[in-house]
KEKE-3310 file (N, C-alpha, C; in steps of 0.2 Angstrom, whole numbers, plus 5000, padded with zeros to 4 digits):
npx = (5045:5039:5026:5025:5027:5016:5006:5009:5008:4994:4988:4993:4986:4973:4973:4974:4962:4958:4951:4959:4958:4961:4973:4984:4994:5000:5008:5012:5017:5025:5022:5009:4996:4982:4979:4984:4975:4963:4966:4967:4955:4946:4951:4948:4934:4932:4937:4928:4916:4920:4919:4922:4938:4941:4949:4950:4937:4938:4947:4941:4930)
npy = (5076:5088:5085:5083:5096:5102:5096:5100:5114:5115:5111:5121:5132:5128:5129:5143:5147:5146:5139:5124:5120:5131:5131:5124:5114:5111:5102:5109:5109:5122:5121:5116:5124:5123:5113:5121:5132:5125:5119:5131:5137:5128:5128:5142:5141:5132:5140:5151:5144:5142:5154:5171:5176:5172:5179:5192:5196:5197:5207:5218:5220)
npz = (5164:5160:5162:5176:5180:5174:5181:5194:5193:5190:5202:5210:5204:5207:5221:5222:5219:5206:5191:5186:5173:5165:5162:5149:5139:5123:5110:5095:5078:5069:5056:5056:5054:5053:5063:5074:5074:5077:5090:5098:5096:5102:5115:5118:5118:5129:5139:5139:5143:5156:5162:5168:5174:5191:5199:5194:5197:5211:5213:5207:5216)
capx = (5046:5034:5019:5025:5026:5009:5002:5010:5005:4987:4987:4994:4980:4967:4974:4973:4955:4957:4950:4965:4957:4963:4980:4984:5000:4999:5013:5009:5022:5023:5019:5002:4992:4975:4979:4985:4969:4959:4968:4966:4948:4944:4953:4944:4927:4932:4938:4922:4912:4922:4917:4927:4943:4938:4954:4948:4931:4940:4951:4936:4926)
capy = (5082:5093:5082:5084:5103:5104:5094:5105:5121:5115:5111:5128:5136:5126:5132:5150:5148:5147:5132:5121:5119:5137:5130:5119:5114:5106:5103:5109:5111:5128:5119:5113:5129:5121:5110:5126:5135:5120:5119:5138:5138:5123:5131:5148:5139:5130:5146:5154:5140:5143:5161:5176:5174:5173:5184:5198:5198:5199:5214:5223:5221)
capz = (5168:5159:5165:5183:5181:5173:5187:5200:5191:5190:5209:5212:5202:5211:5227:5222:5217:5198:5189:5183:5166:5162:5159:5144:5135:5118:5105:5088:5074:5065:5049:5057:5055:5054:5070:5079:5075:5080:5097:5101:5096:5107:5121:5119:5120:5136:5144:5139:5147:5163:5164:5170:5179:5197:5203:5192:5200:5217:5212:5206:5222)
cpx = (5041:5027:5019:5024:5019:5005:5003:5007:4997:4984:4987:4988:4974:4967:4973:4966:4954:4956:4956:4964:4959:4970:4981:4991:4999:5005:5011:5015:5020:5020:5012:4997:4985:4975:4980:4978:4963:4960:4966:4958:4944:4945:4949:4937:4927:4933:4931:4917:4913:4920:4923:4932:4941:4943:4952:4942:4933:4943:4946:4931:4929)
cpy = (5087:5091:5084:5092:5105:5102:5099:5112:5121:5114:5118:5133:5135:5129:5139:5152:5149:5139:5130:5120:5125:5136:5124:5120:5109:5108:5103:5112:5118:5127:5116:5119:5127:5117:5116:5130:5131:5120:5125:5139:5134:5126:5137:5146:5136:5135:5150:5151:5141:5149:5165:5173:5176:5178:5191:5201:5200:5206:5219:5225:5226)
cpz = (5167:5162:5172:5184:5180:5179:5193:5199:5192:5197:5212:5210:5206:5218:5228:5220:5210:5196:5185:5176:5162:5160:5155:5141:5129:5113:5098:5084:5071:5058:5050:5058:5057:5061:5075:5080:5078:5088:5101:5101:5101:5114:5123:5121:5127:5141:5144:5144:5155:5166:5165:5175:5186:5201:5200:5195:5207:5218:5211:5212:5227)
residu = (MET:ALA:ASN:LYS:ARG:MET:THR:PHE:LEU:LYS:LYS:LEU:LEU:GLU:PHE:ALA:GLY:ILE:HIS:PRO:GLU:ARG:LEU:ARG:ALA:ARG:TRP:VAL:SER:SER:ALA:GLU:ALA:VAL:GLU:PHE:VAL:HIS:GLU:ILE:SER:GLU:PHE:VAL:GLU:GLU:ILE:LYS:LYS:LEU:GLY:PRO:ASN:PRO:LEU:LYS:ALA:LYS:LYS:ALA:ALA)
# end
């Protein structure tokens, strides 16, 4: 069920003009601090590569 929702949400983001890679869900236990830091750091780097949110640019114009 979660996979279907993620697929739907990614399609919705793409329709709205937002790169679907801006949405990610990962399961990490609260006992896995190192894994959590790794996942967040990796996600932040990917978001930086995508650049600014295109909707913010449209609002500012």
